N, C-alpha and C positions, 0 to 999 in steps of 0.2 A: 736782769729783768726788772722793770719798774713795776710798782704796785698796780698801775693801770693795765699792764700787759700780763699780769700773773693769771694763770688759769683759775677759774672759780672753785671755791671750796664750800662744801656743806658739812657742818660739824654735828655729830650726834653724841651728846654727852649724857652722863648719868651713872648711877651705881650699877653693879652687876645684877642681873635678873630682871631688868626693866624691859628687855627686848631690844636694846640698842644694837647689839651685834647682828641680830636677825634683820632689823630694819636697815642697817647699814649695808648688808649684803644684798637685800632685795632692791634697795635704791641704786646700788652700784650696777646691778644687772640691768635694771630698767633704763638707766641713763647711759650705760656702757662707758662708765668712768673708771678711774682707779680707786682702790680701797686702801685705807690705812687702818689697821687694827693695832692701835698704839698699845693696848694692854698686852699684846703678844710680846712687844719689845721689852716691857718691864718684867714679864714672866720669864723671858729668855735670860735677862740680866740676873734675875734672882736664881734661876736654875743653874746658870753658869757659875755664879759665885758659890753656890752650895757645892757643886761638883768639884770646884777648885779648893774647897775647904776654907773659904774666906770667912772672916767674921762679918756678918751682914750689917753690923753696926759700924764697921770701918768704912766710912763714906769714901775716903780717898781711894782705897783699894778697889772697892766695887765700881766706882766711877771710872777708874783706869781700865778695868776689865770691860765695862760697858762700851767705852769708846772704841775698843778693838774687837768687838764681838764678830765672829765669823758666822753670819746668819744668811739664810736664803728662804724666800717664799716661792714655792713652786706651784703654779696654777695647774690643776688637773681637771678632768672632765666633770668630777663630782664635787671636789673641794680643793682647798689650798693646803699643801703640805708644808710644814715648817721645819727647816733644817738648822741644827746648831753644830757647827764644825763638821758638817756632812752627815750628822746623825739625825734621823727623823724623830722629832720630839713633839709632833703634832698633838698626840693624845696626852702626853706627859704634862705639857704646859696648860692643859685645860682642867687639871685636877685642882681640888680645893687647896691642897698643900702648896701647889705652885702659885695659886692666887695669893696665898698668905705671904709667900716669899716676895712676890711682886709688890704688894702693899708695903712691905717692910723696906725694900730698897728704894721705892718711889718716894719715901719720906725724906730722902737725902737730896738737898738742893744740887749737890755736885753730880749726882747720878742723873737728875732731870736735865741739867745742863749738858751732860755728855750725850744724851739721847735726843736733845732738841733738834739739832741739825739733821740727824737721820730722819726724824719725823717730817721735817719740812722738805726734805728731798723727795718725798712721795708726791709732792705737788707738781703734776705734769699734765699737759693737755690730753684730753679735752677738759678734764676737771677731776676733782678728788672728793670722795666722801670719807671723812675722818671720824672714826669711832674711838671714844675714850672718856677721860674724866676732866681734862683741861684743854680740850681741843679749841673750844670757842673762847676761853679766857686767856690762854697763854700761847699755845702753839700757832693757832690761826686766828688772831683777834680781828683780822680784816675779812673773815669769812662772809660770803654773801648771805648765807642762811645758817642760823644757829638754832639747834633743837636740843632741848634737855628733857629726857624721859625720866619719869618717877614712877614708883609703885610702892606699896606698903612692904615693910620688911617681911611680914608673914607670907605674903603672896610671892615675893621673890625667893624666899626659902623653899616654898612649895614647888615652884617651877624648877629650881636647881635640883631639888630632891628627885623629881620625876626624870630630869635629864640624866642624872647619875645612875638611877635605877635602870633606865632603858639601856645604859651602857654596861650593865652587869656589875656595877660597883656597889659595895656595901657602904651604906651611909645612914646616919641617925638624923632624923629631921630636927629634933630639939637642939642637938649640937650644931647642926648646920645653921639654924636660925641664930644661935648665939654667935657663931663665927661671922656671919654676915653683918650682924649688928655691931660687932667689935670692929670689923673692917670699915664699915661706914663711919664710925666714930673716928678711927685713925685717919682715914682719908679726908674727912671734913675738917679735922683739927690740925693737920700738918701746917707748918709755918709757910711753906712755899707751895703755890698752885693747889690750894685746897679744893676739894670737890664741892663745887657750887655752880649754879647757872650764871652765864654771862648776863650783864644787865639787859642786853638786847636779844637774849635767847627766848624762844617760844617753848613754854612748858606744856608737856602732854603727860597726863597721868594714865598709865596703862594697867592699873590694878584690876579693873573690871572690864577691860576692853580687849576684844579679840585682836590678835596681831594683824590680821588683814584689814581691819578697820583703821588701826593705827597707820598701817602702810598707806592707805588711801588718804588719810589726813595729811601725811607727810608729802605725798605726791601732789596734793592740792597746793600746799605751801610752796613746793618747788615750781609749780606752774605759775603761781602768783608772782614769783620773783623772776619769771622769764627765763628759767634755767632749763626748761625742757619743752619740746614740742608737745602739743596737745595730742594725747594718744587714746 
């Protein structure tokens, strides 16, 4: 498939807690396109490596495991269930602990290379919304529309705290804030595919903005690029 024939891609990048996952899902439903939650792939790689007892600093071993991951995304009426070797790990991979595993393995260039082709395979007609940290810079540099969401670390920690409390999980806000700041630093300073906006990305700060306002801002950008019918 030539670049001109490739289905369009919209990338939604940014750190955790900015609302990018929610915006990506809402946009996918509105456009009736495919969705790539790239963070789930790294969380699955980290979880699988831990389950196997691998040293997460062993880039070669983790990359080899990542290349052969037995994973499946099962679309349901209410949500998407994530399976690892047939086991439902949807809730497990959303934990803060699994997020830390993902950040650790994602720092290895070999692991990123191992998962690159898998991510690009999600690009199918009629189009793809890709949610991640390097979607617009590395995975889909030719994306038609690139969006980078930001928010203060304090606000992101508060949002994540409320999400975990609603799920009945025990969490400390101060520790969560420290963990998010540490992950931001690790993701921004890694040698390969650091967390940063693409030069042609549109930045939206969601710190004090209602998610539905952000959604409408993104929809307008999509319309301006001619990627959706006026609705």
